[in-house]
ROLUM-144954 format. One record per residue: residue in three letters; x, y, z of N, C-alpha, C, O in turn. Coordinates in steps of 0.05 Angstrom, whole numbers, plus 5000, padded with zeros to 4 digits. Each point is the difference from the previous one (the first is absolute). Layout:
<atoms>
ALAXYZXYZXYZXYZ/...
</atoms>
This chain:
<atoms>
UNK478848064915501450235012501349935027502350095004/UNK496549755014501449955025502849884997501850075015/UNK498649754966502749894996502050214990502250015009/UNK496850164973501750214990500750205022502350095001/UNK495849995016500550195021502049885020501750145012/UNK498149604993501949875017502950034989501850055015/UNK498549914959502650024987501150295002502350045005/UNK495950154991500850285002501050075028502250115002/UNK496349825019500950065027502449855008501750105015/UNK498649654975502349845005502550144987502150025013/UNK497550064963502250144985500950255015502450065003/UNK495750095007500650265013500849965030500850195013/UNK499049564996500749955028503049995005500950015022/UNK500649994957502949995002501250284996499350134981/UNK502549965037501150274998501650044974500050224989/UNK501549575003501550034975498250054976500550174983/UNK497349685016498150034978498750275001499550134979/UNK499849975045498950275001502050204991499250204987/UNK503449765019502050194990500249994970500350214987/UNK499449555001500049984971497750154988500250144980/UNK497449835032497650144990500450305003499250154982/UNK502049945040500550295003501850104978499450214988/UNK502749645006501850084979498750004973500450194984/UNK498049615010498649994975497850214997499250064978/UNK499850045044497950204998501150274990498550174991/UNK504149865010501350244989500249994969499550194987/UNK501349575003500349974971500749714994501049865018/UNK498550054958500949734993503049995000501450194993/UNK499749585016503049965000500649724993498349824999/UNK504250144994501049724994500449855026500250125022/UNK499949624976500449845024502750075012500250015025/UNK501850034959502650075010500050265016501250035021/UNK497450184968499750255014498549975026500750135020/UNK497349704980498449955024501749865022499750065023/UNK502149774968501749855019502350155011501149945021/UNK499850274965502550155008500150085029501949935013/UNK496150214997500250095028499549795021500450055024/UNK498849714968499349805020502449825006501749944984/UNK498449985041502249825009499149714997499849855019/UNK499850074956499249734994500849944971500750184985/UNK499249565009500849924973497850074980497750055007/UNK503149964968498150054978497949785000497750054994/UNK503149715012498249775000497850035021497749944995/UNK503150175029498150055021498050214992497649985005/UNK503350234981498350224991498049884980497650075001/UNK503349764981498349884980497849835013497750004991/UNK503149865030497949855015497950185012497649944998/UNK503250285014498050195010498350124978497650045003/UNK503750024974498450104978497949804990497850074992/UNK503049675008498149804991497549995018497849974990/UNK502650065036497750015018498350244995497549984999/UNK503850254996498550254994498549974973497850094997/UNK503549784984498749964974497749815002497950044988/UNK502449745027497849805004497650135014497749924996/UNK502950275021497850135015498550214982497950095007/UNK503449984971498750194981500750295006498850194989/UNK503249865029500850275007502250114982500250254997/UNK501349584990502350084984499949844974499149774999/UNK501850364980500149874973502950034991501250215003/UNK499949584985502650014989499849954969498349864991/UNK503650254995500249974971502949974992501750165008/UNK498849644977502849954992500350084970498549914983/UNK503550265012500750094974502949944996501750135013/UNK498949684971502849914997500949875026498849815009/UNK503350295002501149895026499150175023500749935023/UNK497850284973499250185021497149965009498250014984/UNK501449945042497349965011499350265015501450085019/UNK496450054973499150245012497549945017498349844992/UNK501650285031497849965019498450265003501150224998/UNK496349755005498250235004497749935018499349765002/UNK499550435010497649965017497749924982499750094977/UNK498649725032497649924986497650115015499249895020/UNK499750344971497750135014497749825006498750035021/UNK500749784962497749825004500249865027498049965014/UNK504449954993500449865025499250175024498849915019/UNK502050344979499450185022497050075001498950055021/UNK499849954956497150044999498549785014498050065014/UNK502949704984498849775014500250055030498149975015/UNK504350114994500450055028498350235010498849995022/UNK501250234963498350235007497149935003498750095019/UNK500349744962497249925001499449835025497950045013/UNK504049784994499649835024499950185024498349955017/UNK503550244985500050185024497550175000498850055021/UNK500450054956497650174998497549845010498350115014/UNK501549644977497749845009500049965030497950025012/UNK504449945000500049975029499450265014498550005019/UNK502550224970499550265012497050064999498950095020/UNK499849854958497150054997498549845021498250105013/UNK502549654990498749835020500250115028498150025014/UNK504450064993500450115027498650275004499050065021/UNK501050104959498650265002497149965005498850145016/UNK500049674969497149955005499649905029498150095013/UNK503649744996499749905028500350235020498450015019/UNK503550164977500350235019497750194998499150115020/UNK499849934956497650174997497749885016498650145014/UNK501049594984497849885015500550025030498150055016/UNK504449914992500650035029499550285009498950045022/UNK501850164962499650285007497050065003499250145018/UNK499149754963497150045002498949875024498350115014/UNK502649654993499149865023500750155026498450025018/UNK504150084983500850155024498450265002499450095022/UNK500150044956498550255000497149955010498950155016/UNK499949624975497349945010500049935030498250075014/UNK503949804995500249925028500350255018498850015022/UNK502750194969500350245015497550175000499350125020/UNK499349884957497550164998497849895016498450155012/UNK501449594990497849885016501049775017499749774994/UNK501650325029501149805018497949845014497750095004/UNK503049675004498049835016499450135026501650165011/UNK496149784999499150125026501149865023499550085023/
</atoms>
């Protein structure tokens, strides 16, 4: 999982790839439709899509000459689990700190 999570955050670290994910979260679209509003070549868009696909966030399917892209929910599940695990760890630490501080206030040193 650590290698995969690295790929996911690397993929989402680029503003263009985040914009592609935003667009794909609305509905599946063709590569051409995805590239239309962007000020870059189709080849550049394909390179960004490859990174998103390698990270597991996007899936593409070619039917004839048309390649359609869609969000891959499993990739986001990996990221959500990674974040949830960190959140749980920090919540436990904050709970222990709160308990320690409450004990310190209740019974201060003389």
